[in-house]
C-alpha positions in Angstrom: 5.1 -18.5 8.7 4.7 -15.3 6.7 1.6 -15.2 4.5 2.2 -14.4 0.8 -1.1 -13.6 -0.8 -1.8 -14.4 -4.4 -5.2 -13.0 -5.1 -6.6 -10.3 -7.4 -9.9 -9.9 -5.5 -9.2 -7.7 -2.6 -12.0 -6.7 -0.2 -13.3 -3.2 0.4 -12.6 -0.7 3.0 -13.9 0.5 5.3 -15.8 -2.7 6.3 -19.5 -2.4 6.9 -21.4 -5.4 8.3 -25.2 -4.7 7.8 -27.3 -5.4 10.9 -24.3 -6.2 13.1 -22.9 -2.7 12.9 -26.0 -0.6 12.6 -24.7 2.1 14.9 -21.5 2.8 12.9 -18.9 1.7 10.5 -16.2 -0.8 11.5 -13.0 0.7 10.2 -10.1 -1.8 10.1 -6.5 -1.9 9.0 -6.7 -2.8 5.3 -4.2 -2.6 2.4 -5.1 -3.3 -1.2 -7.0 -2.4 -4.4 -10.5 -2.4 -2.8 -11.7 0.8 -1.3 -15.3 0.9 -0.2 -18.0 -1.5 0.8 -20.2 -2.7 -2.0 -23.1 -0.5 -0.8 -21.5 2.4 1.0 -23.6 5.1 2.5 -23.2 8.6 1.0 -21.8 10.0 4.3 -18.9 7.5 4.3 -18.2 8.1 0.7 -18.1 11.8 1.3 -15.5 11.4 4.1 -13.2 9.5 1.9 -13.7 11.7 -1.2 -12.9 14.9 0.8 -9.9 13.3 2.4 -8.5 12.1 -1.0 -8.9 15.6 -2.4 -7.3 17.3 0.6 -4.4 15.1 1.8 -2.3 16.2 4.8 0.9 15.4 3.0 1.7 14.3 -0.5 4.7 13.5 -2.7 4.9 13.1 -6.5 7.8 11.7 -8.4 8.4 11.1 -12.1 9.8 7.8 -13.5 10.0 5.6 -16.6 7.5 2.7 -16.3 9.3 0.7 -19.0 12.8 -0.4 -18.1 14.4 -3.1 -20.2 17.4 -5.3 -19.1 20.7 -4.4 -20.7 20.8 -5.8 -24.2 17.1 -6.1 -24.6 15.9 -4.0 -27.5 12.2 -5.1 -27.5 10.9 -2.0 -25.8 13.6 0.6 -26.6 10.9 2.7 -28.2 9.2 3.0 -24.8 12.2 4.1 -22.6 11.6 7.8 -22.9 8.0 7.6 -21.6 7.5 9.4 -18.2 4.8 8.7 -15.6 4.2 10.3 -12.3 3.7 8.3 -9.1 1.8 10.2 -6.4 1.4 9.1 -2.7 -1.2 10.9 -0.6 -1.6 10.5 3.2 -4.8 11.8 4.9 -5.7 11.9 8.6 -9.4 12.7 9.1 -12.3 12.4 11.5 -14.8 9.5 11.2 -17.7 10.4 13.5 -19.6 7.4 12.2 -17.1 4.9 13.5 -18.6 2.0 15.5 -17.9 2.3 19.2 -16.7 -1.3 19.8 -15.7 -2.4 23.3 -13.7 0.7 24.0 -15.3 4.0 22.9 -13.0 6.2 21.0 -12.5 9.9 21.7 -12.9 11.9 18.4 -12.2 8.8 16.2 -9.9 9.3 13.2 -8.4 7.1 10.5 -5.4 7.4 8.2 -5.9 6.8 4.5 -2.9 6.4 2.1 -3.4 6.3 -1.6 -1.3 5.7 -4.7 -2.1 7.0 -8.2 -0.2 7.2 -11.5 -0.6 9.9 -14.2 0.6 9.7 -17.8 0.9 12.3 -20.5 -2.0 11.0 -22.6 -4.4 11.0 -19.7 -7.6 8.9 -19.7 -7.5 5.1 -19.5 -4.2 3.3 -19.1 -5.0 1.1 -22.1 -4.8 4.1 -24.4 -1.3 4.9 -23.1 0.1 1.3 -23.6 1.5 -0.4 -26.7 -1.1 -2.8 -28.3 1.2 -5.7 -27.4 0.7 -5.2 -23.6 -0.7 -8.2 -21.8 -0.9 -6.6 -18.4 0.6 -4.1 -16.0 1.2 -5.8 -12.6 1.9 -4.5 -9.2 3.1 -6.0 -5.9 3.2 -4.3 -2.5 4.4 -5.2 1.0 1.5 -5.9 3.4 2.7 -3.9 6.3 1.4 -0.7 8.0 4.7 0.8 9.2 8.5 0.2 8.7 11.3 0.2 11.3 12.9 3.7 11.6 16.3 2.6 10.4 14.8 1.3 7.2 12.7 4.4 6.5 15.6 6.7 7.4 17.6 5.5 4.5 15.3 7.5 2.2 16.1 11.2 2.5 15.5 14.4 0.5 18.7 13.5 -1.4 16.7 10.6 -2.9 13.5 12.5 -3.5 14.1 13.0 -7.3 14.2 9.2 -8.0 12.2 6.1 -7.5 15.4 4.0 -7.3 15.3 1.7 -4.3 19.0 0.9 -4.4 20.1 3.5 -1.7 17.5 2.0 0.7 17.6 -1.7 -0.1 21.0 -2.3 -1.7 21.8 -3.2 -5.3 21.9 -7.0 -4.6 18.5 -7.0 -3.0 16.9 -5.0 -5.8 18.5 -7.0 -8.5 17.4 -10.3 -6.9 13.8 -9.1 -6.7 13.7 -8.0 -10.3 15.4 -11.2 -11.5 12.8 -13.3 -9.7 9.9 -11.4 -11.3 11.4 -11.3 -14.8 10.6 -13.9 -17.4 7.8 -15.1 -19.6 4.1 -14.8 -18.5 0.8 -13.7 -19.9 -0.8 -12.1 -16.8 -0.1 -11.1 -13.2 -1.1 -14.3 -11.5 1.5 -15.5 -9.0 3.9 -12.6 -9.7 4.1 -11.9 -5.9 7.3 -13.0 -4.1 8.3 -13.3 -0.5 10.8 -10.5 -0.5 11.9 -11.2 3.0 13.0 -14.8 2.1 15.5 -13.6 -0.5 19.0 -14.0 0.9 20.2 -10.7 -0.5 17.3 -8.9 1.3 17.8 -10.3 4.7 19.0 -7.0 6.2 16.1 -5.1 4.9 12.8 -7.0 4.2 14.0 -9.8 6.5 14.6 -7.2 9.2 11.1 -5.8 8.7 9.7 -9.3 9.0 11.4 -9.7 12.4 10.3 -6.3 13.5 6.7 -7.3 12.8 7.1 -10.6 14.8 6.9 -12.7 11.6 3.6 -11.1 10.6 4.2 -10.0 7.1 2.8 -10.7 3.6 2.8 -9.4 0.1 -0.1 -8.9 -2.3 -0.4 -8.6 -6.0 -2.8 -7.0 -8.5 -3.1 -5.5 -11.9 -3.7 -1.9 -12.9 -4.2 -3.1 -16.5 -5.0 -6.4 -18.0 -6.6 -7.7 -21.2 -9.2 -9.3 -18.9 -10.7 -6.0 -17.8 -8.5 -4.0 -15.4 -7.9 -0.5 -16.8 -6.8 2.3 -14.5 -7.5 6.0 -15.1 -4.8 8.6 -15.0 -4.8 10.5 -11.7 -7.2 8.1 -10.0 -6.1 6.1 -7.0 -5.4 2.4 -7.8 -4.2 1.4 -4.3 -5.0 2.4 -0.7 -4.1 1.6 2.9 -6.7 2.5 5.5 -6.1 2.3 9.2 -8.4 1.1 12.0 -10.1 3.9 13.8 -8.1 5.4 16.7 -8.4 8.2 19.2 -7.9 11.5 17.5 -5.4 12.7 20.1 -3.0 9.9 19.2 -0.8 10.8 16.2 1.1 7.6 16.1 -0.8 6.0 13.2 -0.6 9.1 11.0 3.1 9.7 11.7 3.8 6.0 10.8 2.0 6.3 7.4 3.6 9.7 6.6 7.1 8.6 7.4 6.9 5.1 6.0 9.2 4.0 3.1 6.7 3.2 0.3 7.8 0.2 -1.8 6.0 -1.2 -4.8 7.0 -3.4 -7.7 5.7 -2.4 -11.1 5.8 -5.0 -13.8 4.5 -4.4 -17.4 4.0 -7.6 -19.4 4.6 -7.0 -23.1 4.5 -9.7 -25.7 4.4 -12.2 -22.8 7.7 -10.9 -21.3 7.8 -9.2 -17.9 9.7 -6.0 -17.4 9.7 -5.4 -13.6 11.2 -2.6 -11.5 11.1 -1.8 -7.9 9.8 1.7 -6.9 10.6 3.5 -3.7 9.5 6.9 -2.2 8.7 8.4 1.1 6.2 11.3 1.7 7.8 12.7 4.8 11.6 12.5 5.0 11.9 13.4 8.7 14.8 11.6 10.4 13.4 9.2 12.9 15.0 8.0 16.1 16.4 4.5 15.5 14.7 3.2 18.6 11.3 3.6 16.9 10.7 0.1 15.6 7.5 1.1 13.9 8.8 4.3 12.2 6.0 6.4 13.5 8.0 9.6 14.1 7.0 10.0 17.8 10.1 11.0 19.7 8.3 11.7 23.0 6.3 8.6 23.4 3.0 10.4 22.7 0.0 8.2 22.5 1.0 5.8 25.2 -1.5 4.1 27.5 -5.2 3.9 26.6 -5.0 6.4 23.7 -2.9 3.9 21.9 -5.8 1.4 21.7 -6.9 1.4 18.1 -10.0 -0.6 19.2 -11.7 -1.0 15.8 -9.9 -4.0 14.5 -6.6 -5.6 13.5 -4.8 -6.0 10.2 -6.9 -7.9 7.6 -4.9 -10.2 5.3 -7.3 -10.9 2.5 -7.5 -14.4 1.1 -10.9 -15.5 -0.3 -13.7 -15.8 2.2 -11.4 -16.0 5.2 -11.3 -12.2 5.5 -15.1 -12.0 5.6 -15.3 -14.7 8.3 -12.6 -13.1 10.4 -14.4 -9.7 10.2 -17.7 -11.2 11.3 -16.1 -12.9 14.2 -14.5 -9.6 15.3 -17.8 -7.8 15.2 -19.5 -10.4 17.3 -16.8 -10.2 19.9 -17.0 -6.5 19.9 -20.7 -6.6 20.5 -20.7 -9.1 23.3 
């Protein structure tokens, strides 16, 4: 069964287990709102800081964060506001990566980040109407997408965040309808997009391409309970496991992936969701590439394709920590 995750506490990346990984950092596939270990060393922080300032590829796109259903006049004064959504993808060397069972040659990781900017700058709370309860987000918990899904986003779509050309009007409308309604916060706003009948040919297809291993996660970039993002600072990231630097599969997958996120402001206890889509690199991929990595010549096959530093972590309470500790013990012995 697919795992839909309903949690606001998302664990950090990269994962460091003191004592067990004294000779290096365990970099694992992680997606979410957490970014670093609770007590990161300065070297690791420096690697990420430099990578985020100097991404390999980036795309920025403007959109209106407040979209009201037809006939709804409650937020008409907000419909001319414009934010910018930026997606950065960085591939960089991590010499401090733990060796694991299979030593890596020039270990690298890929780090994808999202950030929003708004005209007022500063904290998001200062750019929202006083009646805002929260600004919620939901994302798909998957590293890559099938090529035939990603290919639907081309440069012709690059001036819009509209997901309709990629997912179809019926799928987008069904997702928005399910997330709409009355609520006071972001709890349980996440949906199983692949289980929606109108999305069977898109998210349902991605589920099958990932052998049923798929989830969604939710979070808040603003809430009256304390979350308050800053303009231009990343609020979400996906970090890969460490891999051999000669293998470009992971980077190409992240750079070519169709990025999908639901944004849902909650104003006066009413949710106004919209689905956002973009793609950093719009290279047309061969349809046979199920993971959408952009490799047309099978580069990275064999031993170089072993990402030996861990597998996808699906965070849910203490289970993630336990799974990580078990992996480290296996790697050591």
